[in-house]
DSSP file (Angstrom, degrees, kcal/mol; ACC not computed):
  #  RESIDUE AA STRUCTURE BP1 BP2  ACC     N-H-->O    O-->H-N    N-H-->O    O-->H-N    TCO  KAPPA ALPHA  PHI   PSI    X-CA   Y-CA   Z-CA
    1    1 A M              0   0    0      0, 0.0    14,-0.2     0, 0.0     3,-0.1   0.000 360.0 360.0 360.0 113.5    0.0    0.0    0.1
    2    2 A D        +     0   0    0     12,-1.8     2,-0.4     1,-0.3    13,-0.2   0.826 360.0  22.4 -90.9 -34.2    1.6    3.2   -1.1
    3    3 A V  E     -A   14   0A   0     11,-2.0    11,-2.7     2,-0.0     2,-0.5  -0.998  55.1-172.0-136.6 135.1   -1.2    5.6   -0.2
    4    4 A L  E     -A   13   0A   0     -2,-0.4     2,-0.6     9,-0.2     9,-0.2  -0.945  12.9-172.6-122.0 110.5   -4.1    5.4    2.2
    5    5 A A  E     -A   12   0A   0      7,-3.1     7,-2.8    -2,-0.5     2,-0.6  -0.904   4.5-163.5-107.3 121.7   -6.5    8.2    1.8
    6    6 A V  E     +A   11   0A   0     -2,-0.6     5,-0.2     5,-0.2     2,-0.2  -0.916  13.3 173.9-109.3 115.3   -9.3    8.5    4.4
    7    7 A Y        -     0   0    0      3,-3.1    -2,-0.0    -2,-0.6     0, 0.0  -0.464  47.8 -96.7-107.4 180.0  -12.2   10.7    3.5
    8    8 A S  S    S+     0   0    0      1,-0.2     3,-0.1    -2,-0.2    -1,-0.0   0.842 122.7  19.6 -69.8 -28.9  -15.5   11.3    5.4
    9    9 A D  S    S+     0   0    0      1,-0.1    44,-2.3    43,-0.1     2,-0.3   0.468 126.7  28.1-118.4  -3.8  -17.3    8.7    3.3
   10   10 A K  E     - b   0  53A   0     42,-0.3    -3,-3.1     2,-0.0     2,-0.4  -0.970  54.4-138.6-153.9 165.9  -14.6    6.5    1.8
   11   11 A V  E     -Ab   6  54A   0     42,-2.3    44,-2.5    -2,-0.3     2,-0.5  -0.998  19.3-159.5-127.0 131.0  -11.2    5.0    2.0
   12   12 A V  E     -Ab   5  55A   0     -7,-2.8    -7,-3.1    -2,-0.4     2,-0.5  -0.971   2.4-165.1-118.8 125.4   -8.9    4.8   -1.0
   13   13 A I  E     -Ab   4  56A   0     42,-2.5    44,-2.3    -2,-0.5     2,-0.4  -0.952  17.4-170.4-107.0 118.5   -6.0    2.4   -1.1
   14   14 A A  E     -Ab   3  57A   0    -11,-2.7   -11,-2.0    -2,-0.5   -12,-1.8  -0.895  21.5-156.4-118.7 143.5   -3.5    3.3   -3.9
   15   15 A E  E     - b   0  58A   0     42,-2.4    44,-3.1    -2,-0.4     2,-0.4  -0.953  21.6-164.7-109.3 133.6   -0.6    1.5   -5.5
   16   16 A C  E     - b   0  59A   0     -2,-0.4     2,-0.4    42,-0.2    44,-0.2  -0.972  10.8-173.6-126.7 133.0    1.8    4.0   -7.2
   17   17 A K  E     - b   0  60A   0     42,-3.1    44,-2.3    -2,-0.4    45,-0.3  -0.992   8.3-178.1-127.8 127.3    4.6    3.2   -9.7
   18   18 A G        +     0   0    0     -2,-0.4     2,-0.2    42,-0.2    42,-0.1  -0.601  35.3 142.7-121.8  67.0    7.0    5.9  -10.9
   19   19 A T        -     0   0    0     -2,-0.3     4,-0.1     2,-0.2    -2,-0.1  -0.559  58.8-123.7-106.3 170.3    9.1    3.8  -13.3
   20   20 A K  S    S+     0   0    0     -2,-0.2    -1,-0.1     2,-0.1     3,-0.0   0.697  94.7  52.0 -82.8 -21.9   10.7    4.5  -16.7
   21   21 A S  S    S-     0   0    0      1,-0.1    41,-0.2    42,-0.0    -2,-0.2  -0.799 101.1 -84.8-116.7 157.9    9.0    1.6  -18.4
   22   22 A P        -     0   0    0      0, 0.0    42,-0.3     0, 0.0     2,-0.2  -0.225  55.6 -92.7 -59.2 148.4    5.2    0.8  -18.6
   23   23 A T  B     -d   64   0B   0     40,-2.7    42,-2.6    -4,-0.1    45,-0.2  -0.437  46.9-125.6 -64.0 129.6    3.9   -1.3  -15.7
   24   24 A E     >  -     0   0    0     -2,-0.2     4,-1.5    40,-0.2     3,-0.3  -0.326  13.5-115.7 -80.0 160.3    4.0   -5.0  -16.5
   25   25 A Y  H  > S+     0   0    0      1,-0.2     4,-2.9     2,-0.2     5,-0.2   0.871 112.7  62.9 -57.9 -40.3    1.2   -7.5  -16.4
   26   26 A E  H  > S+     0   0    0      1,-0.2     4,-2.1     2,-0.2    -1,-0.2   0.892 102.9  47.9 -58.8 -43.3    2.9   -9.4  -13.6
   27   27 A K  H  > S+     0   0    0     -3,-0.3     4,-2.0     2,-0.2    -1,-0.2   0.906 113.0  48.4 -62.7 -40.9    2.7   -6.5  -11.3
   28   28 A I  H  X S+     0   0    0     -4,-1.5     4,-2.8     1,-0.2    -2,-0.2   0.917 109.1  52.9 -66.9 -41.8   -0.9   -6.0  -12.1
   29   29 A D  H  X S+     0   0    0     -4,-2.9     4,-2.7     1,-0.2     5,-0.3   0.905 110.6  47.8 -62.1 -41.4   -1.7   -9.7  -11.5
   30   30 A V  H  X>S+     0   0    0     -4,-2.1     5,-2.2    -5,-0.2     4,-2.1   0.893 112.4  50.0 -68.0 -37.1    0.0   -9.6   -8.1
   31   31 A W  I  <>S+     0   0    0     -4,-2.0     5,-2.9     3,-0.2    -2,-0.2   0.940 116.9  40.3 -62.9 -46.6   -2.0   -6.4   -7.2
   32   32 A I  I  <5S+     0   0    0     -4,-2.8    -2,-0.2     3,-0.2    -1,-0.2   0.899 125.7  32.2 -70.9 -41.2   -5.2   -7.9   -8.3
   33   33 A T  I  <5S+     0   0    0     -4,-2.7    -3,-0.2    -5,-0.2    -2,-0.2   0.714 135.0  16.2 -92.2 -20.5   -4.8  -11.5   -6.9
   34   34 A K  I  X5S+     0   0    0     -4,-2.1     4,-1.7    -5,-0.3    -3,-0.2   0.753 124.3  41.9-118.2 -54.7   -2.7  -10.9   -3.8
   35   35 A K  I  ><S+     0   0    0     -5,-2.2     4,-3.1     2,-0.2     5,-0.3   0.942 111.3  51.4 -72.5 -48.8   -2.7   -7.3   -2.6
   36   36 A I  H  ><S+     0   0    0     -5,-2.9     4,-2.8     1,-0.2     5,-0.2   0.942 111.8  48.1 -57.0 -49.3   -6.3   -6.3   -3.1
   37   37 A P  H  > S+     0   0    0      0, 0.0     4,-2.1     0, 0.0    -1,-0.2   0.889 113.9  47.4 -59.8 -37.2   -7.6   -9.3   -1.1
   38   38 A A  H  X S+     0   0    0     -4,-1.7     4,-2.3     2,-0.2    -2,-0.2   0.930 113.9  46.7 -68.5 -43.8   -5.1   -8.6    1.7
   39   39 A F  H  X S+     0   0    0     -4,-3.1     4,-3.0     2,-0.2    -1,-0.2   0.899 111.9  51.4 -61.2 -41.6   -6.0   -4.9    1.8
   40   40 A K  H  X S+     0   0    0     -4,-2.8     4,-2.3    -5,-0.3    -1,-0.2   0.909 109.4  49.4 -60.4 -46.5   -9.7   -5.8    1.7
   41   41 A K  H  X S+     0   0    0     -4,-2.1     4,-0.6    -5,-0.2    -2,-0.2   0.905 113.7  46.7 -60.9 -43.4   -9.2   -8.2    4.6
   42   42 A W  H >< S+     0   0    0     -4,-2.3     3,-1.1     1,-0.2     4,-0.5   0.934 110.4  52.8 -63.6 -47.3   -7.3   -5.5    6.6
   43   43 A F  H >< S+     0   0    0     -4,-3.0     3,-1.7     1,-0.3     6,-0.2   0.902 104.5  55.3 -58.5 -43.0   -9.9   -2.8    5.8
   44   44 A E  H 3< S+     0   0    0     -4,-2.3    -1,-0.3     1,-0.3    -2,-0.2   0.706 104.1  55.2 -65.2 -18.9  -12.8   -5.0    7.1
   45   45 A K  T << S+     0   0    0     -3,-1.1     2,-0.8    -4,-0.6    -1,-0.3   0.557  84.7  99.8 -85.9 -12.6  -11.0   -5.4   10.5
   46   46 A Q    X   -     0   0    0     -3,-1.7     3,-1.3    -4,-0.5     4,-0.2  -0.705  54.7-166.4 -89.9 112.5  -10.8   -1.6   11.0
   47   47 A E  G >  S+     0   0    0     -2,-0.8     3,-1.5     1,-0.3     4,-0.2   0.843  87.5  63.2 -58.0 -37.9  -13.5   -0.4   13.3
   48   48 A L  G 3  S+     0   0    0      1,-0.3    -1,-0.3     2,-0.1     3,-0.2   0.719 104.4  47.2 -64.4 -21.1  -12.8    3.2   12.3
   49   49 A F  G X  S+     0   0    0     -3,-1.3     3,-2.2    -6,-0.2    -1,-0.3   0.339  74.1 116.8-103.5   7.3  -13.8    2.4    8.7
   50   50 A R  T <  S+     0   0    0     -3,-1.5    -1,-0.2     1,-0.3    -2,-0.1   0.815  82.1  37.0 -45.6 -45.6  -17.1    0.6    9.4
   51   51 A N  T 3  S+     0   0    0     -3,-0.2     2,-0.3    -4,-0.2    -1,-0.3   0.087 101.2  93.1-101.7  24.2  -19.3    3.2    7.6
   52   52 A K    <   -     0   0    0     -3,-2.2   -42,-0.3   -42,-0.0     2,-0.2  -0.884  69.9-126.4-118.5 149.7  -17.0    4.0    4.7
   53   53 A S  E     -b   10   0A   0    -44,-2.3   -42,-2.3    -2,-0.3     2,-0.4  -0.488  25.1-129.8 -85.8 164.9  -16.8    2.5    1.2
   54   54 A L  E     -b   11   0A   0    -44,-0.2    29,-0.9    27,-0.2     2,-0.3  -0.937  22.4-176.3-120.2 137.5  -13.5    1.2   -0.1
   55   55 A E  E     -bc  12  83A   0    -44,-2.5   -42,-2.5    -2,-0.4     2,-0.4  -0.974  11.9-149.7-132.7 148.0  -11.9    2.0   -3.4
   56   56 A F  E     -bc  13  84A   0     27,-2.5    29,-2.3    -2,-0.3     2,-0.3  -0.957  16.2-179.0-120.6 135.0   -8.7    0.7   -5.0
   57   57 A E  E     -bc  14  85A   0    -44,-2.3   -42,-2.4    -2,-0.4     2,-0.4  -0.959  15.3-159.3-132.2 151.6   -6.5    2.7   -7.4
   58   58 A Y  E     -bc  15  86A   0     27,-1.6    29,-2.7    -2,-0.3     2,-0.5  -0.982  11.5-167.4-131.1 123.3   -3.3    2.1   -9.3
   59   59 A W  E     +bc  16  87A   0    -44,-3.1   -42,-3.1    -2,-0.4     2,-0.4  -0.932   8.4 175.6-114.4 123.9   -1.2    5.0  -10.5
   60   60 A S  E >   -b   17   0A   0     27,-2.5     3,-1.6    -2,-0.5   -42,-0.2  -0.930  20.8-161.8-135.3 112.9    1.6    4.5  -13.1
   61   61 A T  T 3  S+     0   0    0    -44,-2.3   -43,-0.1    -2,-0.4    -1,-0.1   0.672  97.0  45.4 -66.9 -16.1    3.6    7.5  -14.5
   62   62 A S  T 3  S-     0   0    0      1,-0.3    -1,-0.3   -45,-0.3    26,-0.1   0.320 107.1-129.9-106.8   9.3    4.7    5.3  -17.3
   63   63 A G    <   -     0   0    0     -3,-1.6   -40,-2.7    24,-0.2    -1,-0.3  -0.346  33.9 -63.4  74.9-157.1    1.4    3.8  -18.2
   64   64 A Y  B     -d   23   0B   0    -42,-0.3   -40,-0.2    -3,-0.1     2,-0.1  -0.936  35.3-111.5-136.3 148.8    0.8    0.1  -18.7
   65   65 A E     >  -     0   0    0    -42,-2.6     4,-2.4    -2,-0.3     5,-0.2  -0.420  45.8-104.8 -67.5 158.0    1.8   -2.7  -21.0
   66   66 A I  H  > S+     0   0    0      1,-0.2     4,-2.5     2,-0.2     5,-0.2   0.897 121.7  47.7 -50.9 -51.7   -1.0   -3.9  -23.2
   67   67 A A  H  > S+     0   0    0      1,-0.2     4,-2.2     2,-0.2    -1,-0.2   0.852 112.7  51.4 -65.0 -35.6   -1.6   -7.1  -21.2
   68   68 A A  H  > S+     0   0    0    -45,-0.2     4,-2.1     2,-0.2    -1,-0.2   0.892 110.3  46.6 -65.4 -41.8   -1.5   -5.1  -18.0
   69   69 A K  H  X S+     0   0    0     -4,-2.4     4,-3.1     2,-0.2    -2,-0.2   0.895 110.7  52.6 -63.2 -43.1   -4.1   -2.6  -19.3
   70   70 A E  H  X S+     0   0    0     -4,-2.5     4,-2.5    -5,-0.2     5,-0.2   0.923 109.2  49.7 -62.8 -43.5   -6.3   -5.4  -20.5
   71   71 A A  H  X S+     0   0    0     -4,-2.2     4,-2.4     2,-0.2    -1,-0.2   0.895 111.3  50.2 -63.0 -39.0   -6.2   -7.1  -17.0
   72   72 A L  H  X S+     0   0    0     -4,-2.1     4,-3.2     2,-0.2     5,-0.3   0.958 110.6  48.5 -64.6 -47.1   -7.0   -3.8  -15.3
   73   73 A D  H  X S+     0   0    0     -4,-3.1     4,-2.0     1,-0.2    -2,-0.2   0.895 113.1  47.1 -59.6 -40.4   -9.9   -3.2  -17.6
   74   74 A E  H  X S+     0   0    0     -4,-2.5     4,-1.9    -5,-0.2     5,-0.2   0.914 115.1  45.9 -69.0 -41.0  -11.3   -6.7  -17.1
   75   75 A F  H  X S+     0   0    0     -4,-2.4     4,-2.3    -5,-0.2    -2,-0.2   0.907 111.2  51.6 -68.4 -39.4  -10.9   -6.5  -13.4
   76   76 A K  H  < S+     0   0    0     -4,-3.2     8,-0.2     1,-0.2    -1,-0.2   0.917 113.9  45.1 -58.1 -45.0  -12.4   -3.1  -13.2
   77   77 A D  H  < S+     0   0    0     -4,-2.0    -1,-0.2    -5,-0.3    -2,-0.2   0.825 120.4  37.8 -67.5 -33.7  -15.4   -4.2  -15.2
   78   78 A S  H  < S+     0   0    0     -4,-1.9     2,-1.1    -5,-0.1    -2,-0.2   0.719  97.1  80.7 -98.4 -21.7  -16.0   -7.5  -13.3
   79   79 A Y     <  +     0   0    0     -4,-2.3     5,-0.2    -5,-0.2    -1,-0.1  -0.717  48.1 159.6 -87.6  98.6  -15.2   -6.5   -9.6
   80   80 A T        +     0   0    0     -2,-1.1    -1,-0.2     1,-0.1     3,-0.1   0.550  53.2  80.5-102.4  -8.3  -18.4   -4.8   -8.5
   81   81 A K  S    S+     0   0    0      1,-0.2     2,-0.3     2,-0.0   -27,-0.2   0.899 107.0  13.0 -65.9 -39.3  -17.9   -5.0   -4.7
   82   82 A H  S    S-     0   0    0     -3,-0.1     2,-0.2   -29,-0.1   -27,-0.2  -0.962  90.2 -98.0-136.2 150.4  -15.6   -2.0   -4.5
   83   83 A K  E     -c   55   0A   0    -29,-0.9   -27,-2.5    -2,-0.3     2,-0.4  -0.523  38.8-168.0 -70.0 136.9  -14.7    0.7   -7.0
   84   84 A V  E     +c   56   0A   0     -2,-0.2     2,-0.3   -29,-0.2   -27,-0.2  -0.991  11.9 165.0-130.6 132.3  -11.5    0.1   -8.9
   85   85 A N  E     -c   57   0A   0    -29,-2.3   -27,-1.6    -2,-0.4     2,-0.3  -0.974  15.8-160.5-143.1 157.5   -9.7    2.6  -11.0
   86   86 A Y  E     -c   58   0A   0     -2,-0.3     2,-0.4   -29,-0.2   -27,-0.2  -0.995   5.3-157.4-142.8 153.1   -6.3    3.2  -12.7
   87   87 A F  E     -c   59   0A   0    -29,-2.7   -27,-2.5    -2,-0.3   -24,-0.2  -0.983   3.6-168.1-133.5 137.1   -4.4    6.1  -14.0
   88   88 A G     >  -     0   0    0     -2,-0.4     4,-2.6   -29,-0.2     3,-0.3  -0.401  51.6 -72.0-106.3-172.3   -1.6    6.6  -16.5
   89   89 A P  H  > S+     0   0    0      0, 0.0     4,-2.5     0, 0.0     5,-0.2   0.853 128.0  50.8 -54.9 -42.7    0.5    9.7  -17.2
   90   90 A L  H  > S+     0   0    0      1,-0.2     4,-1.6     2,-0.2     5,-0.1   0.872 113.2  45.2 -68.6 -36.7   -2.1   11.7  -18.9
   91   91 A E  H  > S+     0   0    0     -3,-0.3     4,-1.9     2,-0.2    -1,-0.2   0.890 112.3  52.2 -69.9 -39.6   -4.6   11.3  -16.1
   92   92 A I  H  X S+     0   0    0     -4,-2.6     4,-2.1     1,-0.2    -2,-0.2   0.931 111.3  46.0 -60.7 -47.5   -2.0   12.0  -13.5
   93   93 A R  H  X S+     0   0    0     -4,-2.5     4,-2.4    -5,-0.2    -1,-0.2   0.850 109.1  55.3 -63.9 -33.9   -1.0   15.2  -15.1
   94   94 A A  H  X S+     0   0    0     -4,-1.6     4,-2.0     2,-0.2    -1,-0.2   0.832 108.0  50.0 -66.8 -34.2   -4.7   16.2  -15.6
   95   95 A F  H  X S+     0   0    0     -4,-1.9     4,-2.2     2,-0.2    -2,-0.2   0.921 111.6  48.1 -66.7 -44.0   -5.2   15.7  -11.8
   96   96 A A  H  <>S+     0   0    0     -4,-2.1     5,-1.1     1,-0.2     4,-0.4   0.905 113.3  47.1 -64.4 -40.3   -2.2   17.8  -11.0
   97   97 A T  H ><5S+     0   0    0     -4,-2.4     3,-1.1     1,-0.2    -1,-0.2   0.902 110.6  52.5 -67.6 -40.5   -3.3   20.5  -13.4
   98   98 A Q  H 3<5S+     0   0    0     -4,-2.0    -2,-0.2     1,-0.3    -1,-0.2   0.876 104.3  56.8 -60.0 -39.2   -6.9   20.4  -11.9
   99   99 A M  T 3<5S-     0   0    0     -4,-2.2    -1,-0.3     2,-0.1    -2,-0.2   0.614 100.6-138.3 -73.5  -8.5   -5.5   20.9   -8.4
  100  100 A K  T < 5 +     0   0    0     -3,-1.1     2,-0.8    -4,-0.4    -3,-0.1   0.878  51.1 147.6  49.2  44.2   -3.9   24.1   -9.5
  101  101 A N     >< -     0   0    0     -5,-1.1     4,-2.6     1,-0.2    -1,-0.2  -0.875  30.0-169.7-110.0  97.0   -0.8   23.2   -7.5
  102  102 A K  H  > S+     0   0    0     -2,-0.8     4,-2.4     1,-0.2    -1,-0.2   0.845  83.0  49.0 -59.5 -38.7    2.0   24.6   -9.5
  103  103 A K  H  > S+     0   0    0      2,-0.2     4,-2.6     1,-0.2     5,-0.2   0.909 111.8  50.0 -67.1 -40.6    4.9   22.9   -7.6
  104  104 A L  H  > S+     0   0    0      2,-0.2     4,-2.6     1,-0.2     5,-0.2   0.958 112.3  47.0 -62.7 -45.5    3.2   19.5   -7.8
  105  105 A K  H  X S+     0   0    0     -4,-2.6     4,-2.7    -9,-0.3    -2,-0.2   0.924 113.4  49.0 -58.7 -46.2    2.7   19.9  -11.6
  106  106 A E  H  X S+     0   0    0     -4,-2.4     4,-3.1     1,-0.2     5,-0.3   0.896 111.6  49.0 -63.8 -43.2    6.3   21.0  -12.0
  107  107 A S  H  X>S+     0   0    0     -4,-2.6     4,-2.5     2,-0.2     5,-0.6   0.925 112.8  47.3 -61.7 -46.5    7.6   18.1  -10.0
  108  108 A L  I  X>S+     0   0    0     -4,-2.6     5,-3.4    -5,-0.2     4,-1.9   0.950 115.4  45.4 -58.8 -49.5    5.5   15.6  -12.0
  109  109 A D  I  <5S+     0   0    0     -4,-2.7    -2,-0.2     3,-0.2    -1,-0.2   0.901 119.4  41.1 -62.8 -43.8    6.6   17.1  -15.3
  110  110 A N  I  <5S+     0   0    0     -4,-3.1    -2,-0.2    -5,-0.2    -1,-0.2   0.851 129.5  21.1 -76.0 -34.3   10.3   17.3  -14.3
  111  111 A F  I  <5S+     0   0    0     -4,-2.5    -3,-0.2    -5,-0.3    -2,-0.2   0.740 134.1  18.5-109.0 -29.7   10.8   14.0  -12.5
  112  112 A F  I  <<S+     0   0    0     -4,-1.9    -3,-0.2    -5,-0.6     3,-0.2   0.742 125.6  35.9-120.4 -34.5    8.1   11.6  -13.6
  113  113 A L    >>< +     0   0    0     -5,-3.4     4,-0.9    -6,-0.2     3,-0.8   0.067  67.4 140.8-114.6  25.9    6.4   12.6  -16.8
  114  114 A K  T 34 S+     0   0    0      1,-0.3    -1,-0.2    -6,-0.2     3,-0.1   0.821  88.9   0.3 -36.6 -60.5    9.4   14.1  -18.7
  115  115 A S  T 34 S+     0   0    0     -3,-0.2    -1,-0.3     1,-0.1    -2,-0.1   0.226 112.0  89.2-120.6  11.4    8.5   12.8  -22.2
  116  116 A K  T <4        0   0    0     -3,-0.8    -2,-0.1     1,-0.2   -26,-0.1   0.704 360.0 360.0 -89.5 -20.2    5.3   10.9  -21.5
  117  117 A V     <        0   0    0     -4,-0.9    -1,-0.2   -28,-0.1    -2,-0.1   0.385 360.0 360.0-124.0 360.0    2.7   13.7  -22.0
């Protein structure tokens, strides 16, 4: 778990990859088959989160290999118990721009998204 974001109505557990090459299918498969079930089990034991929904996100500054993206799409469409989403470089940059945080956008552009957007 790279990020645990707790809101008034939901909890978001995010995996984040800042690599030079696209995220491989193997990493996505581990996230889907091992990490999500473990996070879900942990979440269900937390008294503090009893009345909150759970969401899973995967962020990759280099995007995804074709097989990885296909696995994410299939999982996102078939897993209805909790919301699942994933983001590549274009979506990440759009979030930073939408936040109107100049330093965040500059950091993303200079260190993670150099030639990807």
